[in-house]
N, C-alpha and C positions, 0 to 999 in steps of 0.2 A: 479767201474766203470771203463770202460774198453779201453785201446788203440785195435782198431779192427785191424790196420794193423800187430802187433807184440805180441799180447796178453800180453804184459808188463803191469803193474801196471798205472794207470792215473797219471798224473801230480799232483794230490790235495795228492795220496800217498806218490810220490816222494817228494814233498815240505815238507810234513810233517816228514819225515827219515831224510830230509836235515835240518831242523829245530833243530830238536833234536840232531844233530851231531854239527852244528852252538854254541849251548848253552853251548858244551862241548869246542869248539874249538874260542869261542870268549868269554864266559861271566868268570869271576872268579870261584874259587871255593868257598863255596862248591857247587857243580852242584846238581839241584834237582833230576835227572835223566841223567844217563852217557848211552848213546847210539849211538856209532858210527859203530854200525854193519848193520843198515838201510843205511847209509853211502854208507858201502862195496857192499850190496844187489844190490842198485840200481846202484852203479858205473857212476856216472855223470862223463861229463867232466872235465880236469885238472881245468877248470877255473871256477867252478860250484860257488866258492864263490862271483865273480864277478857278478853274475846275479842279474837283479834288485831284485827280491824277496826275495834277500838273503841279502839285504844291512844290515849290523850289526847294524847300528842304527833304521832305520827307520821300522825293523820288530823285534826289542827286545820284546814287547809287547806281538806278535802273538808265537814268538816261546816259550817266558814264559807260555803262555797258553797251549802250546801243550806239554810241559814237565809238568807242573802243571797237568793236567787232566791224564798224563800217569802214573804219578806218586800215584795219588789218586786211580786210576784201582790197579795199586800194589800192594798199600797198603790194599785195599778191598780184594783181592785176596788172601794175607797173610793173614788175618784178618778171611776169610770164612774156609780156608783150616786148620788153627787152631781150626775153629768148626767141622771139619770131611768132609768139601765137597770135594769130589776130581774130579767134573766134569766143567771144564771151557771154554766156549764157547765164541768166537770171531766174531759178525756178521759184514763182511765187514773189513777183518785182515788185507789189504792193506800189509804193510811192518813191522807187528808186528814184535819183536824182543826177546819177553819174552823168550820165548823157547830155544833160542841161549845165552841171555845174563846172564839167571839165571838156568843154568839146574838142578842144585841140589833141588831148589825148583818146579822147573816145571815137574820134573821126577817122585814127589810124586802127580801129579795130572794126569787126561787125559785131554788132549786139541785138541780144535776142532777148526780150522781156516776156517771157512766160507769165500768164495768170488767164484766171476764168474770165470768160467772153464779156458780162458787165464791167469789171473794172476797167478792162483794156479799151472799151468803146469810150468811157467815161476819161480815162487819163489822156486818149487821142485829143478828144473832145478840149480837155482843160489845156493841152499842150498848145492846140492852136488858138484856144481862147487866148493865151497867154503870150501869145507871138515866139513861142520856142518852135513849133512845128514839131514835124517828125521826118527828120533828114533820112536820105536813103541808106545810110549805114546804121539806122535804128531800126530794129524789127519788132513790132507788138504782137506778139503770137497769143492769140485768143486760144486755150485750151480748156474744153468742160472736164475735170478730173470727176466732178458729180457723175458723169455719165461713161467716165470710163476711156475717156479718149486718150489715145497714145501721143502723148507730148513730142515722142523722137520723131513721127508720121509728120506732124504739125509744125514742127522744126525744119525739118527736109522741105516740107512745102513753102516754110517761109526762105529758103535758100542757105541753110547749113549745110555745110560740107563734111558728112559723115567722115569723109577720109583725112581730115586734117585733125589737128589738137584743137583742143579748146578747152578756156577755163570755164566749171562749171559751177554755181553758186546757190546754195539753198540755205538761208538764213532765216530763223523764228518759225520756221515749219514742221518740224519733223515731232514735236509735242502737240501735234495736232491730228497726227494720223498712226493708224496700226504699225506695231514692228515689222508687220509681215506687208505693210505698204512700203515703208521703207527700204525695206530686205529689197524690193522689187524693184525699186528707184536706182537702189545701190547696184544691182546687178545690171540692169540698162546703162549706167554710165560706164561702170567697170567695161564695157563691151565696146566703149568709144575707143578715137584712134590712138595710136601709143604716145604719150608724151600729155596727155589730157589730165587735168587737175582737177579734182574738186575741193571745195568748201563748204562745210557744213555744219550748223549747231546743232546742238543738243541740250536739255535740260539734265541735270542732275537729280538724282534723289534727295530729298528733302534732307537727310541725314549727313550727306556728305558737302552741306551748305555751312560756309562760317553761321556760328550761333547767332550772331546778332544781323542776318540777313534772312532768316528765317522766317519770322512772323512778316515782314514784308512780302516775303514769295506766296506766303500761305494766301495773303491778301490778295495779289495778284491771282493766284488760281483761283480764287475764290470769283473774281470778276470775272475771269474769262467762263466760268462753268455759268455764271448768271448771263452773261453776254450770248449765250447759245455757242460756245467756242471753246468747251472743255481742253483742259490739258492731259492726253490720256497716254502718252509715252514718256517715260524718264531712262536715262542709260546712265550704267558708269562709265569711266571710262575704257576698261578692257573688255566691255558689252561691245561696245559701239566700234571697237576697233577690231573685233572679232567679225562682227556683221560684214565690214569693210573687208576684210580679207577674205570670208565664205564669198563675198559676192565677186571677188576676182581680180581686185586689185593689187598689184603688185609692191606700193609700197605704202605702209597708212603711219600715221603721226597723229597723236593727240594734242592738242596746243589748248592748255589751260586757261581758263579767264585770269588767272592770277598771271600769267606770264605777260599777257595783252597790259594790266596794269603797270607792270614795272617797265614794258615796252614804251608806254605813253603818258604814263603819270608819275614817274618816278620823282621827277624834279619839281612839282607841283608845291606852293607854300599853302594852297588854300584846303588842303586834306581832301581835295575829289577824289574817289576812287572808285572803280566799276563795282557793284555788288557780285558775289560769287553767284552758282546756279546754272551758266551757261558757259560750255567748252565748246571746243570747235574738233570737227575730225578734217584734217588735213590727207587725201590721199590721191596717189597719181598710177594711171596705166601703164 
C-alpha cells in the first residue's frame, strides 16, 4: 500500500507504528513489546496522540492486538533461529523495526523486507537520516506488486537462498488481497525449502468477533474503505487452514488471537487485552 504522491508508507503502516509507540507511552509496564523506533521513522505531527485513531481508551484493544501479534512473530523468529534457520522474510514490511530494535539477534540472520518501491526508498532514506543505516544483513527488497512483479525472483536477486529454510511473515496484508492472490502466495511459499515456516494473519468474518469488538471493527473497516484501502477478504479458521493445505503445506495450525491474550496479557491488572478479529495461520513446509 503506497502513497503515490510521496512514496511514503500508507496510513495503515503508520497507524500500526504509532499504536506500538502508544503501548509504551499510554499503557503501564510490563510492555508486551517496546517499539518507539517506528514512531521516529514516521515522524508524525507533534499532536499525533490527539488523533481520533489514537484515542488511548477507544483504541486499547487494537493497539494490544498489534503488539501481541508483533511479539508472537518475534518469539517465533527467536525459536526458529535457535533451530538454525537464518533467513527471515517480511512480506509487506511497512515500518517494521526488528532490525533496529534488536540488532544483536537480527545480525545473526539475513533479513529481507519486501515492500513496494516507493515506501522502500522512503524507509531507506529515513534509516540513513536517523543514523541506523542499512547493514549488510538487512535487505530492503522493492517489489511492485501492482505490476505483478515476482517477489520470489526479487528475493533471489537480493541474495535469498531458496535452498535453505526461512521464516516468512505476512501480517496485516491478507484483508487487502483477493482470496486467489493469497492462495497464489501460499503456493509460492509452500514450494520453499523444507523446514520453512510461514506466519500469516487474517481477519475473521464479523460474526465470529466478540460482540463488544464489533462496533470498533466496523469503524476500522469503514476507515479503511474511506482511505482507499478496503478490506476485501475475510476467513474462518477452517477456510484458511484448508487454503494452506491445498497450497501444499505439510503442517498447518490455527493460532487464535485469544491465545495471544492468554500468553501475553494474562497477569495484567489494568485490563488491557487484544480485541478479537485477527487470527494467525502457522504453516510449515
